[in-house]
C-alpha positions in Angstrom: 93.0 108.5 138.6 90.2 110.5 140.1 87.2 109.7 138.0 86.3 112.3 135.8 90.3 114.4 135.6 91.9 114.3 132.5 95.1 112.8 133.5 97.2 114.9 131.0 95.7 118.4 131.4 93.7 117.9 134.6 90.7 119.6 133.3 87.6 118.2 135.1 84.9 116.8 132.8 81.4 117.3 134.4 81.3 115.5 138.0 84.7 114.6 139.6 86.0 112.3 142.4 87.6 114.5 145.2 90.1 112.0 146.5 91.9 111.8 149.7 94.5 109.9 148.2 95.4 108.8 144.7 97.5 105.7 144.4 99.2 106.3 140.6 101.1 103.2 138.8 104.3 103.3 137.8 104.7 107.6 137.9 102.5 110.7 138.3 100.3 111.4 135.9 100.6 115.1 134.7 97.1 115.7 135.1 97.3 114.9 139.2 100.0 117.5 139.4 97.8 120.2 137.8 94.6 120.0 139.6 95.8 118.8 143.4 92.4 119.8 144.8 90.9 116.6 142.9 93.8 114.4 143.7 94.6 114.4 147.6 98.0 113.3 148.7 99.6 111.1 145.5 101.6 107.9 146.2 103.4 106.5 143.2 103.0 102.7 143.3 106.1 100.2 141.5 104.1 97.8 139.8 107.3 96.5 137.9 107.3 98.5 134.3 111.0 98.4 133.6 113.0 101.8 132.6 113.1 100.8 129.0 109.5 100.1 128.6 109.1 104.0 128.7 112.5 104.9 127.1 112.7 102.7 123.3 110.7 103.4 121.3 108.2 100.5 120.5 105.4 99.2 118.5 102.9 100.8 120.9 104.1 104.4 119.9 103.0 103.7 116.7 99.6 102.4 117.8 99.0 105.5 120.4 99.0 108.2 117.4 97.7 106.3 114.4 94.9 107.1 112.9 93.3 105.3 110.2 91.9 106.6 107.2 88.4 107.5 106.9 86.7 105.9 104.3 85.4 109.6 103.3 88.8 111.4 103.1 89.5 113.0 100.0 92.5 113.7 98.5 94.7 116.0 100.8 93.2 115.2 103.7 96.2 112.7 104.5 98.8 114.7 104.4 100.4 117.7 102.0 103.8 118.0 102.3 106.3 120.6 100.7 109.8 119.9 100.4 112.0 123.1 99.8 115.4 121.6 98.6 117.5 121.1 96.0 120.3 123.4 94.1 122.7 122.9 91.0 124.4 120.8 92.8 121.6 118.2 94.6 118.5 117.0 92.9 118.4 113.9 94.5 117.4 114.8 98.3 114.4 116.7 97.8 113.0 113.9 95.6 114.0 111.1 98.4 111.7 113.2 100.9 108.9 113.4 98.8 109.0 110.2 97.7 109.1 108.7 101.2 106.6 110.9 102.1 103.8 109.4 99.8 104.8 106.1 100.9 104.4 106.7 104.5 100.6 107.6 103.2 100.6 111.6 102.2 98.4 112.5 99.5 100.4 115.0 98.0 104.0 115.8 98.1 105.3 119.2 96.6 109.1 120.1 95.9 109.9 123.3 95.6 113.2 123.4 93.6 115.7 125.8 91.9 114.8 126.0 87.9 118.6 124.3 87.4 116.8 120.9 88.8 113.0 121.1 88.8 112.7 119.0 85.3 115.6 116.5 86.6 113.3 115.9 90.1 110.0 115.7 87.8 112.2 112.9 85.9 112.4 110.6 88.9 108.6 109.7 89.4 105.5 111.3 88.4 104.0 111.2 91.7 106.1 114.2 92.4 104.3 117.4 91.9 107.5 120.0 91.5 107.2 123.7 91.5 110.1 126.1 89.7 111.9 128.4 91.5 113.2 131.5 89.7 117.2 130.5 89.9 119.6 128.0 89.7 119.7 127.8 93.6 117.3 128.9 96.3 117.4 132.5 96.5 115.5 135.5 98.2 113.8 136.3 95.4 112.0 132.5 96.3 110.9 133.3 99.7 107.3 134.9 99.4 106.5 131.8 96.8 107.7 129.2 99.0 106.3 130.7 101.9 102.8 130.8 99.8 103.2 127.1 98.7 103.8 126.3 102.3 100.4 127.9 103.5 98.4 125.5 101.4 100.8 122.2 103.1 100.5 120.8 106.5 104.2 120.3 107.1 107.2 121.9 105.2 110.8 119.8 104.9 113.4 122.4 104.3 117.0 122.0 104.0 117.8 118.7 101.7 119.8 119.4 99.1 120.0 123.4 99.5 123.4 124.0 99.5 125.0 126.8 101.0 125.8 129.8 98.8 125.2 133.3 100.3 121.6 133.8 99.0 120.2 130.6 99.9 121.2 131.0 103.5 119.3 134.8 103.1 116.5 132.5 102.0 116.6 129.7 104.3 117.0 132.1 107.3 114.2 134.3 105.9 111.5 131.0 105.6 112.2 129.6 108.9 111.7 132.7 110.5 108.6 133.9 108.6 107.0 130.1 108.1 103.6 129.9 110.4 103.6 125.9 109.5 105.5 122.7 111.3 108.2 121.9 110.2 111.4 119.2 109.4 114.5 121.4 109.4 117.5 119.1 108.0 120.8 119.4 106.2 121.8 122.6 105.1 119.0 124.1 106.7 120.2 123.0 110.1 123.8 124.7 108.9 122.0 128.0 108.6 120.3 127.6 111.6 123.4 127.3 113.5 124.0 130.7 112.7 121.4 132.0 114.7 119.3 129.2 116.9 117.0 131.9 117.8 115.3 132.1 114.1 113.8 128.2 115.7 113.1 129.3 119.2 109.6 128.3 119.9 108.6 127.4 116.4 106.6 124.3 115.9 109.8 122.6 114.4 111.5 119.2 114.2 115.5 119.5 113.7 117.0 116.3 112.5 120.9 116.6 113.0 123.5 114.1 113.3 126.3 114.0 115.7 128.3 116.4 113.2 125.4 118.8 112.7 124.6 118.8 116.5 127.9 119.5 117.3 127.8 123.0 114.6 124.4 123.9 116.2 125.4 123.3 120.1 129.3 123.6 120.0 128.9 120.2 121.6 131.1 117.3 120.4 128.8 114.3 121.3 130.0 111.0 123.0 129.2 107.3 121.1 126.7 106.1 123.8 123.0 107.2 123.4 123.3 107.8 127.5 126.1 110.5 126.8 123.9 111.6 124.1 120.3 112.0 126.2 120.9 115.3 128.5 122.5 117.3 125.9 119.7 116.0 123.1 116.7 117.3 125.9 118.9 120.7 126.8 118.7 121.7 123.1 115.3 120.6 123.0 114.3 122.5 126.1 116.4 125.7 125.5 114.8 126.2 121.4 111.4 124.7 122.4 111.7 122.6 119.6 111.9 118.2 119.0 115.4 117.5 118.4 115.6 114.0 116.6 119.6 113.2 116.7 120.3 110.3 114.3 123.1 107.9 115.2 123.3 104.1 115.9 120.5 104.9 118.4 118.2 107.5 117.6 117.5 109.8 120.7 114.5 111.9 120.7 113.6 114.9 123.3 110.9 117.8 123.1 112.5 119.2 125.8 110.6 117.3 128.8 110.6 113.7 127.6 113.1 111.7 125.6 112.6 108.6 123.8 115.5 106.4 122.0 115.4 104.5 119.2 117.0 101.2 118.3 115.5 99.9 114.9 118.4 100.1 111.9 121.3 98.3 110.3 124.3 99.3 109.5 123.5 99.0 106.2 122.0 102.4 106.5 124.8 104.2 106.5 124.1 104.8 102.7 123.6 108.4 101.4 119.5 109.7 101.4 118.2 107.3 104.5 118.0 110.8 106.6 115.9 112.1 104.0 113.7 109.3 104.1 113.5 109.9 108.2 112.6 113.6 106.9 110.1 112.5 105.0 108.5 109.9 107.2 108.5 112.7 110.2 106.7 114.9 108.0 103.9 113.0 107.0 103.1 111.3 110.1 102.8 115.3 111.7 100.6 116.2 108.9 98.4 113.4 109.8 98.7 113.5 113.8 99.4 117.0 114.7 102.0 115.6 117.4 105.5 116.6 116.7 107.2 114.6 119.9 105.1 111.1 118.7 105.9 112.0 115.2 109.8 111.9 115.6 109.9 108.9 117.6 107.6 106.9 115.3 109.1 108.2 112.3 113.0 107.2 113.7 111.0 103.9 114.5 109.9 102.9 111.2 112.5 104.0 109.2 114.9 101.8 111.1 112.2 98.7 110.3 112.2 99.7 106.6 116.0 99.3 106.4 116.0 96.4 108.3 113.3 94.7 105.6 115.5 95.7 103.1 118.6 94.8 104.0 116.8 91.1 104.7 115.6 91.4 100.7 118.9 92.9 99.5 121.7 92.0 101.9 124.2 95.1 103.2 124.1 97.0 99.6 120.9 98.5 100.0 119.7 102.4 98.4 117.6 104.8 99.9 115.1 103.7 97.2 115.1 100.4 98.8 114.0 101.8 102.1 111.2 104.1 101.2 110.1 101.3 99.3 109.8 98.7 102.5 108.1 101.6 104.3 104.4 100.4 103.6 105.6 96.8 104.5 107.2 98.7 107.8 103.8 100.2 108.9 102.1 96.9 108.0 104.6 94.2 110.1 103.7 96.8 113.0 99.9 97.6 113.0 99.2 93.7 111.7 101.4 92.3 114.4 
């Protein structure tokens, strides 16, 4: 890079070299193309970095976005997560999201849940803050209350266990349309989104579908190999200007421009609830870094490692809560080598 030129933005910081020729390694840095006046002729030199080094998520992805806690931080500085979930049929999913958020390092996890299951969710852990909604299921009367809660939080997770009753579909649609906060959209909220993709277009959002949910969103039936999945995922992310995290044997993540593939995890993680754990991880990392794409990549990576550690301890018969308990050890394993 010409000294003084920002490789990401092309911005000049003070004095900058005006080069006749810039030889850059492996790939063109975005800043060079945005400010060719300083770059001159651009030559890309192959220095032997394999494609896998940039395609697959690894420890460097975590270390690149990781922010150590300040010794002077106070409650709330490391993330306030709102989880909108639960219904008269389901109570566990939103609790798993919130508990995973806390294990990932969030300071506060607030669950907005229907009155029918609020006390059940409270009973799972004293660490959870539960706010009761006004009916047995999320309904339009809850919209303003949920949006006000979201304004006091850093990131909202919406979808786990909500169900698809008519009143819930209306409420979810309005919350997504009107939210000004970063969102992780999962589970039943993805099914609502499939009715009108425009409601999320350009929002600060991460969508976390599995292959079946992806088919509902796009009408595209995905192949089983990750290479077959990369272009459809990138295309959807580009169309909506959001981040898409496709869950699978290998997770595929894209923001429409970049694509990463995560290979961590185990077949033991087919147990219900591990997707909720992933949503909680993603939300906390977004709250702590502000980087949606990087957070989605690292969340998939850590979720998989936590699952592997749970399998090492318990064998193939693990629970989603076992994966949650291993999240701190997964971070420790990567950050401390």
